N, C-alpha and C positions, 0 to 999 in steps of 0.2 A: 576520513569517513564521517559523513553527516550523522548527527544524532537524531534518531527517529522518535525518541521518547518524548520530545517536546510537542510533537504533533499527532501522535497516535496513542489511542488508549483502548483498553479492553475493559468491559464492564458487563457483568452477567445480566444486568437490566436493560442493556442496549444490544439489540440484535443477537441475543443469546450468547453474548461474550465475544462475538467476532471483533477483530481489530477494526476500528473506525477512526476517521479523522476526528480529533478532539473537538467537542462542541457540536458535532453533527451526527447524523445516522448514516453517513456515507462510508461503506466498508472499503477497506484497502483493496480487497480483491476486485472490486468494481473499477477502481482507478487503474489497477494493473491490467485488467482486461481491456479497458479502453486504450491504454498505451500499446498493448500488444496487437490491437487491431489497427494501429497506425494513427490514432488520434494524438495530436501534439498537445503540449501544455496549454496553449491559448485556446484550443477547441474545448478542452475539458473545462477550463476556467470560464469560458463563455456559457457552458451548460450549467456550471455550478459556480456562480460568481463570488460566493463567500469562501471559496478555496483559494489558496495562494500557491505560488511556485514552491515555497518551502514545504507545504503539505504534500505536493506531488513528489518532490525529491525525498521526503521522509518515507513515502510509500515504497519507493525503490530501495531505500536504505533498509527498511524493514524486511522486504523480501530477500535482500542480499544477506542480511543477518541470519535469516532462517536457514539458508542453504550453505552458508560459509563453512560450517563444520560437518556437513552431511557426509557420511561415508557411503560410498557406492561400491558395489561388487560387479565385476565384469559379468556379462551375460554368458552363459554356457553356449558353446557353439556346436 
């Protein structure tokens, strides 16, 4: 599992504490939204040339870490 902590930070003075790529104001949820709409790494990096593949992988690792231990309950039928 990739460590996201090297690439992602939260700071109450940057975007109200939303997780962002370190050294930028680019929120992780924006990266994930672009990926979920079908944009590949190279397309995202073309739009944001100061991002790296490691930043994008860290965004995925961050999202994964948030839901890894999430407990769900079956919906009532």
